[in-house]
C-alpha positions as CSV (number, residue, x, y, z in Angstrom):
1,X,92.5,-94.7,-67.1
2,X,89.1,-94.9,-66.4
3,X,89.5,-94.0,-62.7
4,X,92.0,-91.2,-63.4
5,X,89.2,-89.7,-66.0
6,X,86.5,-90.1,-62.9
7,X,89.2,-88.2,-60.5
8,X,89.5,-85.4,-63.6
9,X,85.6,-85.0,-63.2
10,X,85.3,-84.9,-59.4
11,X,88.2,-82.1,-59.8
12,X,86.1,-80.0,-62.4
13,X,83.3,-80.8,-60.4
14,X,85.1,-78.9,-57.5
15,X,86.3,-76.4,-59.3
16,X,82.6,-75.3,-60.7
17,X,81.5,-75.6,-57.0
18,X,84.2,-73.2,-56.0
19,X,83.0,-70.5,-59.0
20,X,79.9,-70.9,-58.0
21,X,80.2,-69.7,-54.3
22,X,82.4,-67.3,-55.6
23,X,79.5,-65.8,-57.3
24,X,77.0,-66.6,-54.5
25,X,79.5,-64.5,-51.5
26,X,80.5,-61.6,-53.6
27,X,76.9,-61.4,-56.0
28,X,78.5,-61.3,-58.5
29,X,76.9,-61.1,-62.4
30,X,78.8,-64.0,-63.5
31,X,82.2,-65.3,-62.7
32,X,84.5,-67.2,-65.5
33,X,87.2,-69.5,-66.3
34,X,89.4,-68.9,-69.2
35,X,92.9,-70.8,-70.4
36,X,95.6,-68.0,-71.7
37,X,94.4,-69.0,-75.3
38,X,91.4,-67.5,-74.6
39,X,88.9,-70.1,-74.8
40,X,86.1,-70.2,-72.4
41,X,86.6,-73.4,-69.5
42,X,83.6,-72.7,-67.8
43,X,81.1,-70.5,-66.1
44,X,78.7,-69.5,-63.9
45,X,76.0,-66.5,-63.6
46,X,74.3,-64.5,-66.1
47,X,76.5,-64.3,-69.3
48,X,73.0,-64.2,-71.6
49,X,74.2,-60.8,-73.2
50,X,77.5,-61.6,-72.9
51,X,79.8,-62.2,-76.2
52,X,81.6,-65.4,-74.5
53,X,84.2,-65.6,-77.3
54,X,85.4,-61.9,-77.7
55,X,85.3,-61.6,-73.6
56,X,87.5,-64.8,-73.3
57,X,90.1,-63.7,-76.3
58,X,89.9,-60.3,-75.0
59,X,90.7,-61.0,-71.5
60,X,93.4,-63.4,-72.6
61,X,94.9,-60.5,-74.6
62,X,94.5,-58.2,-71.3
63,X,96.9,-60.2,-69.6
64,X,99.3,-61.0,-72.1
65,X,99.6,-57.4,-72.7
66,X,99.5,-56.4,-69.6
67,X,102.3,-59.1,-68.5
68,X,104.8,-56.7,-71.3
69,X,104.4,-54.1,-69.2
70,X,104.8,-55.8,-66.2
71,X,107.7,-56.9,-67.8
72,X,108.2,-53.0,-68.8
73,X,109.2,-52.2,-65.1
74,X,111.1,-55.0,-63.9
75,X,108.0,-57.6,-62.7
76,X,107.7,-60.8,-63.7
77,X,103.9,-60.3,-64.2
78,X,100.5,-58.8,-62.6
79,X,98.3,-61.5,-61.2
80,X,95.4,-59.6,-61.0
81,X,93.9,-56.7,-63.6
82,X,91.1,-54.6,-62.3
83,X,88.7,-52.6,-65.0
84,X,86.2,-50.0,-63.5
85,X,83.2,-49.0,-65.1
86,X,80.2,-47.3,-64.3
87,X,77.9,-49.6,-63.1
88,X,80.1,-52.8,-63.7
89,X,83.5,-53.8,-62.8
90,X,85.3,-56.7,-64.1
91,X,88.2,-58.1,-61.6
92,X,90.9,-61.0,-63.7
93,X,92.8,-62.9,-61.9
94,X,95.5,-65.4,-62.8
95,X,95.3,-68.7,-61.2
96,X,97.8,-71.6,-61.5
97,X,99.6,-69.6,-64.5
98,X,97.4,-71.1,-66.6
99,X,93.1,-70.3,-65.9
100,X,92.0,-66.9,-65.9
101,X,89.2,-66.4,-63.2
102,X,87.3,-62.9,-64.3
103,X,84.5,-62.1,-62.4
104,X,82.2,-59.2,-63.1
105,X,80.6,-57.6,-60.7
106,X,78.0,-54.6,-60.1
107,X,78.7,-51.7,-57.6
108,X,76.3,-53.3,-55.0
109,X,80.3,-55.3,-54.2
110,X,83.1,-53.2,-52.8
111,X,86.2,-53.9,-54.8
112,X,87.5,-54.8,-51.1
113,X,85.5,-57.6,-50.6
114,X,86.2,-59.3,-54.3
115,X,89.7,-59.5,-53.7
116,X,89.4,-61.0,-50.1
117,X,86.7,-63.9,-52.2
118,X,89.0,-64.1,-55.0
119,X,92.1,-64.3,-53.1
120,X,90.8,-67.6,-51.3
121,X,89.2,-68.6,-54.4
122,X,92.1,-68.5,-56.4
123,X,94.1,-70.7,-54.0
124,X,91.5,-73.5,-53.7
125,X,91.2,-73.6,-57.7
126,X,95.1,-73.7,-58.1
127,X,94.8,-76.9,-55.5
128,X,92.7,-78.1,-58.0
129,X,93.8,-77.5,-61.5
130,X,97.9,-78.1,-60.2
131,X,96.4,-81.6,-59.0
132,X,93.9,-82.1,-62.6
133,X,97.1,-81.0,-64.5
134,X,99.5,-83.2,-62.9
135,X,96.8,-86.0,-63.8
136,X,96.8,-85.2,-67.4
137,X,100.6,-84.4,-67.6
138,X,100.8,-88.1,-66.3
139,X,98.5,-89.6,-68.5
140,X,100.1,-87.6,-71.3
141,X,103.4,-88.9,-70.3
142,X,102.7,-92.4,-70.2
143,X,101.5,-92.2,-73.9
144,X,104.0,-90.1,-75.4
145,X,106.9,-92.3,-74.1
146,X,105.5,-95.4,-75.4
147,X,104.7,-93.8,-78.4
148,X,108.6,-92.0,-78.5
149,X,109.6,-95.7,-77.8
150,X,107.9,-97.3,-80.4
151,X,108.4,-95.2,-83.2
152,X,112.5,-94.9,-81.6
153,X,112.7,-98.3,-82.0
154,X,111.4,-98.7,-85.9
155,X,113.5,-95.9,-86.6
156,X,117.3,-98.4,-85.1
157,X,115.0,-101.2,-86.8
158,X,115.1,-99.4,-90.2
159,X,118.9,-98.6,-89.8
160,X,119.9,-102.0,-89.4
161,X,117.9,-103.7,-92.0
């Protein structure tokens, strides 16, 4: 168990390192990783003027709404979203079908550069998250299986008493 925790911590370090490089490469204000439930996983960059809870929740809701739009036109989903403002823009991408990668950047950075760098980072992050999810599922399955077995044995014992 300790070895698996260490491995997950190492994967998390690599995830943070990947989004740090992404932020630096595209000169983004900040890069955030958010789960589909709207909870912040981690972030790099300046988030001091950002209501994190609202941003994370709205990013997840944005993806959920867009998935419904995609379905209406016969698509499975849209894996990226882009919102352009006068001075700042947001590029949002789905990673490993579980995690939302949000990049906040200024006009100084072109959308093309963001797309290229996010695509590369998403591939790396997808592999890291897939490994983490598999490790967590494996550990959870061991726990659930044993709990299930114990509960089933207890129920069977009580039936024959």
